[in-house]
Structures are given as C-alpha cells and as structure tokens.
C-alpha positions as CSV (number, residue, x, y, z in Angstrom):
1,X,0.6,-16.2,-12.6
2,X,-0.5,-12.7,-13.5
3,X,1.5,-10.3,-15.7
4,X,1.7,-7.9,-12.7
5,X,3.5,-10.5,-10.6
6,X,6.4,-10.5,-13.1
7,X,7.1,-6.9,-12.1
8,X,7.1,-7.4,-8.3
9,X,9.9,-5.4,-6.8
10,X,8.8,-4.6,-3.3
11,X,8.3,-6.9,-0.3
12,X,6.1,-5.3,2.5
13,X,4.2,-5.8,5.7
14,X,0.8,-4.3,6.5
15,X,0.4,-2.7,9.9
16,X,-3.0,-1.9,11.3
17,X,-3.9,0.3,14.2
18,X,-5.0,-1.4,17.4
19,X,-6.1,0.3,20.6
20,X,-4.6,-1.0,23.9
21,X,-7.3,-1.8,26.4
22,X,-7.7,0.6,29.4
23,X,-5.6,3.2,27.6
24,X,-6.1,5.7,24.8
25,X,-2.8,4.8,23.2
26,X,-3.0,3.6,19.6
27,X,-0.4,1.1,18.5
28,X,0.2,-0.6,15.2
29,X,0.6,-4.4,14.9
30,X,1.4,-6.6,11.9
31,X,-1.7,-7.4,10.1
32,X,-0.1,-9.1,7.0
33,X,3.5,-9.9,6.5
34,X,5.8,-10.7,3.5
35,X,3.5,-9.5,0.8
36,X,4.8,-8.7,-2.7
37,X,3.9,-5.8,-5.0
38,X,5.1,-3.2,-7.5
39,X,6.2,0.1,-6.0
40,X,6.0,3.2,-8.3
41,X,6.0,7.0,-7.9
42,X,2.7,8.7,-8.7
43,X,2.6,10.0,-12.2
44,X,-0.5,12.2,-12.1
45,X,1.3,15.4,-11.3
46,X,-1.7,17.6,-11.5
47,X,-3.3,15.9,-8.5
48,X,0.1,16.2,-6.7
49,X,0.2,19.9,-7.3
50,X,-3.4,20.3,-6.1
51,X,-2.7,18.3,-2.9
52,X,0.5,20.4,-2.3
53,X,2.6,17.3,-1.7
54,X,4.7,17.0,-4.8
55,X,7.0,14.1,-4.8
56,X,6.1,12.1,-1.7
57,X,3.2,9.9,-3.0
58,X,3.6,6.5,-4.5
59,X,1.4,3.7,-5.8
60,X,1.7,0.1,-4.7
61,X,0.2,-2.5,-7.0
62,X,-0.4,-5.9,-5.5
63,X,-2.8,-8.9,-5.4
64,X,-6.1,-8.3,-3.7
65,X,-5.4,-8.4,0.1
66,X,-6.9,-6.7,3.1
67,X,-5.4,-3.2,3.0
68,X,-7.4,-0.2,4.2
69,X,-6.9,3.5,4.4
70,X,-4.9,4.5,7.5
71,X,-2.9,1.2,7.5
72,X,0.9,1.4,7.4
73,X,2.9,-0.2,4.6
74,X,6.3,-1.2,6.0
75,X,9.3,-2.2,3.8
76,X,10.1,-5.8,4.8
77,X,13.8,-5.3,4.1
78,X,14.0,-1.9,6.0
79,X,11.5,-1.8,8.8
80,X,12.2,1.9,9.4
81,X,10.8,2.7,5.9
82,X,7.1,3.3,6.3
83,X,4.2,4.6,4.2
84,X,0.7,5.6,5.2
85,X,-2.2,4.3,3.1
86,X,-4.2,7.2,1.6
87,X,-6.6,5.1,-0.6
88,X,-7.2,1.7,-2.1
89,X,-8.9,0.7,-5.3
90,X,-9.6,-2.7,-6.7
91,X,-9.3,-3.3,-10.5
92,X,-11.2,-6.3,-11.8
93,X,-10.0,-8.4,-14.7
94,X,-13.0,-8.1,-17.2
95,X,-11.8,-11.1,-19.2
96,X,-11.9,-13.6,-16.3
97,X,-8.1,-14.0,-16.0
98,X,-5.8,-13.5,-13.1
99,X,-5.3,-9.7,-13.5
100,X,-7.5,-8.5,-10.7
101,X,-5.3,-6.4,-8.4
102,X,-5.2,-3.5,-5.9
103,X,-3.8,-0.1,-6.5
104,X,-2.8,1.4,-3.2
105,X,-2.0,5.1,-2.9
106,X,0.6,5.6,-0.2
107,X,2.7,8.5,1.2
108,X,6.1,8.4,2.9
109,X,5.8,8.7,6.7
C-alpha cells in the first residue's frame, strides 16, 4: 500500500464522452467506477489568478488509471457533483516503490 492511499478521502466515477450513432448528440457513459483518491483545492494561487477562475479548481490524486482531459469526475456518493478534467500528469516513483500516482486537475461543473 502506498502512502498516498492512507489519505484517500474521495470515491469517484470517471465518465467519458461517447457519440450516439446516427446523431450528433454527445453523451457521457461510465468509464470507471468506484475509484478512490485524495481531493484537494488547488494551492498555486498565481496560476488561478492568471486563469481568472479563483477558487473553482481542485486536484485529485489517485493511482494510475485511464483518465483523460475532457472526462468527467463524478462523486460516487453524490452523482450530481461533477468535475471536468482539465489536465492529467503522472508522477513516477524514482525509488521503485508503490508511490507512482496521477495528479488530475479538475474544475467544478
């Protein structure tokens, strides 16, 4: 078990855009369900000021799973609570342990 897993405080689903055949309507379907992660507000306030969206971005730290920009992160306990994925970065454990994880930047939808 990684150190990061001891801080897990957020259970979420990953929704991915799918296009219905014969229509131009985009819908989202569940891509991954019941994942765990650490949910934190963004602390790099300089970047928030530049982006003009102070206070609505968050970071989600989780194990390495298939999350991509434009996916939707949905709170498993409150399916009305959704966040759009802005960017994803993988952090590798340089010592060969179990600390490789994703840092996902999300914004409240």
